[in-house]
C-alpha positions in Angstrom: 5.7 -31.6 -19.3 8.1 -31.7 -22.3 7.4 -34.0 -25.2 10.2 -35.6 -27.1 10.2 -37.0 -30.6 12.6 -38.7 -33.0 13.2 -37.7 -36.6 12.3 -40.1 -39.3 15.1 -42.3 -40.7 17.5 -40.6 -43.1 16.8 -41.3 -46.7 20.3 -42.9 -47.2 19.8 -45.5 -44.6 21.7 -43.8 -41.9 20.7 -44.3 -38.4 18.2 -41.9 -37.0 19.6 -39.6 -34.4 17.4 -38.5 -31.6 16.6 -34.9 -31.7 16.9 -33.3 -28.4 14.7 -30.3 -27.5 11.0 -29.5 -27.1 8.5 -30.7 -29.6 6.3 -28.4 -31.7 3.4 -28.5 -29.3 5.5 -27.6 -26.2 5.8 -23.9 -26.9 2.0 -23.6 -26.8 1.9 -25.1 -23.3 4.8 -22.8 -22.1 3.1 -19.7 -23.4 0.2 -20.0 -20.9 2.3 -19.7 -17.7 4.2 -16.8 -19.1 1.0 -15.0 -20.1 -0.4 -15.7 -16.6 2.8 -14.3 -14.9 2.7 -11.1 -17.1 -1.0 -10.6 -16.2 -0.3 -11.0 -12.5 2.6 -8.6 -12.6 0.4 -6.0 -14.4 -2.4 -6.4 -11.8 0.1 -6.0 -9.0 1.5 -2.8 -10.6 -2.0 -1.4 -11.0 -2.9 -2.2 -7.4 0.3 -0.6 -6.1 -0.5 2.6 -8.1 -4.0 2.8 -6.6 -2.9 2.3 -3.0 -0.2 5.0 -3.3 -2.8 7.5 -4.6 -5.0 6.8 -1.6 -2.3 6.8 1.0 -1.7 10.6 1.0 -3.2 12.7 3.7 -6.6 14.1 2.8 -7.2 17.8 2.9 -10.9 17.7 2.5 -13.6 19.2 4.7 -13.6 16.2 7.0 -10.3 14.7 6.5 -8.1 17.7 7.7 -9.6 20.4 9.8 -6.4 22.3 10.2 -6.7 24.1 6.9 -9.5 26.4 8.1 -9.0 28.8 11.0 -12.4 28.2 12.4 -12.2 24.5 11.6 -9.1 24.2 13.9 -11.4 24.9 16.8 -13.9 22.2 15.8 -12.0 19.3 17.4 -10.4 18.8 20.8 -10.5 20.9 23.9 -11.0 24.6 23.4 -8.6 27.2 24.7 -9.8 30.7 25.5 -7.2 33.4 26.0 -6.8 37.2 25.6 -5.2 39.5 23.1 -4.8 43.3 22.8 -7.0 45.1 20.2 -8.1 48.6 19.2 -11.0 48.2 21.7 -8.9 46.9 24.5 -8.1 43.4 25.8 -10.5 40.9 24.3 -11.2 37.2 24.4 -9.8 35.1 21.5 -9.4 31.4 20.7 -6.2 29.5 20.8 -5.7 30.4 17.1 -5.9 34.1 17.9 -9.3 34.6 16.3 -11.7 37.0 18.0 -14.6 35.6 20.0 -18.0 37.2 20.2 -21.2 37.2 22.2 -24.7 37.4 20.6 -27.0 39.9 22.4 -30.0 37.8 21.6 -28.7 34.8 23.7 -30.0 34.2 27.2 -27.6 33.1 30.0 -26.2 29.7 29.0 -28.7 29.5 26.1 -27.8 30.0 22.4 -30.3 31.6 20.1 -28.0 31.1 17.0 -28.6 28.0 14.8 -28.8 27.1 11.2 -27.7 29.9 8.9 -26.7 32.0 11.9 -24.3 29.3 13.1 -22.8 29.1 9.6 -22.0 32.8 9.7 -21.1 32.7 13.4 -19.5 29.3 14.1 -19.6 28.3 17.7 -16.5 28.0 19.9 -16.7 24.2 20.1 -15.0 22.0 22.7 -14.9 18.3 23.5 -14.3 18.9 27.2 -13.9 21.6 29.8 -12.2 24.5 28.0 -8.8 25.8 29.1 -8.0 29.3 30.2 -5.0 31.4 29.0 -3.8 35.0 29.3 -6.1 37.1 31.5 -9.1 34.7 31.2 -10.7 33.7 34.5 -11.2 29.9 34.6 -14.1 30.4 37.0 -16.0 32.2 34.2 -15.5 29.5 31.6 -18.3 26.9 31.1 -20.1 24.9 28.4 -23.6 24.3 27.2 -24.9 21.4 25.2 -26.6 22.5 22.0 -29.6 20.9 20.3 -27.4 19.0 17.9 -25.4 17.5 20.7 -22.3 19.6 20.3 -20.7 21.4 23.2 -20.3 25.2 23.1 -17.9 27.2 25.2 -19.4 30.0 27.4 -17.8 32.8 29.3 -19.7 34.5 32.1 -22.7 32.6 30.8 -22.4 34.1 27.3 -22.1 31.4 24.6 -19.0 32.2 22.5 -18.8 32.4 18.7 -16.3 33.2 15.9 -17.2 35.3 12.9 -16.8 33.7 9.4 -15.7 37.1 8.1 -12.6 37.1 10.3 -10.0 35.2 8.3 -7.0 35.9 10.5 -6.0 36.5 14.1 -6.6 40.0 15.3 -9.5 40.9 13.0 -12.6 42.4 14.4 -14.9 42.4 11.4 -17.8 41.1 13.4 -17.6 43.8 16.1 -20.8 45.9 16.3 -22.6 44.1 13.6 -26.4 43.6 13.8 -27.3 40.3 12.3 -29.9 37.5 12.9 -31.9 39.8 15.1 -29.4 41.3 17.4 -25.9 42.7 17.9 -22.6 41.0 18.1 -19.8 42.2 20.4 -16.4 41.2 21.7 -15.9 40.4 25.4 -13.5 41.7 28.0 -11.7 39.3 30.5 -14.3 40.4 33.1 -16.9 38.7 30.9 -18.7 41.9 29.8 -19.3 43.0 26.2 -17.3 45.7 24.7 -19.3 48.0 22.4 -17.9 50.3 19.7 -14.8 50.0 17.6 -16.8 48.5 14.7 -14.9 48.3 11.4 
């Protein structure tokens, strides 16, 4: 609320004229709303900056699985298909990466966990896997692992990728002996293919 005041009478006896305009204390009261508005504007700008920083798509380990070749197989329904290689026609994942069997496994039973599963990630699926290429759908299956995840099998062999394969078409795991047994690629008939190790 504005306060008005009148000047003292003029020394020469003239009539006092009212002085229009805010009194000396008014500016003090007006400063408070202005300061509050500036503070609110600054807070809004800071909040907008923070939200724009968090709105981008995350590329972390859990936020975006597509950055890793093996990680792209860790969500959704798996696809098993075939590809030509130096050892013949072999099974591969939808991303073209080679699939392996572990000779230590029993039919529909995986013997690879912990450090083994880190070096040889499972072919994970969320439902019945799909067949492509020369893959026989009748040979595809799944097993439930001790951690609750579902692993794809082919002809009762649990399927794995090899962490050392970083691109489609690589066979760096072929013929390796690790974690107590050998690792081999599979043919469309569901049998292991030996030889051709890098």
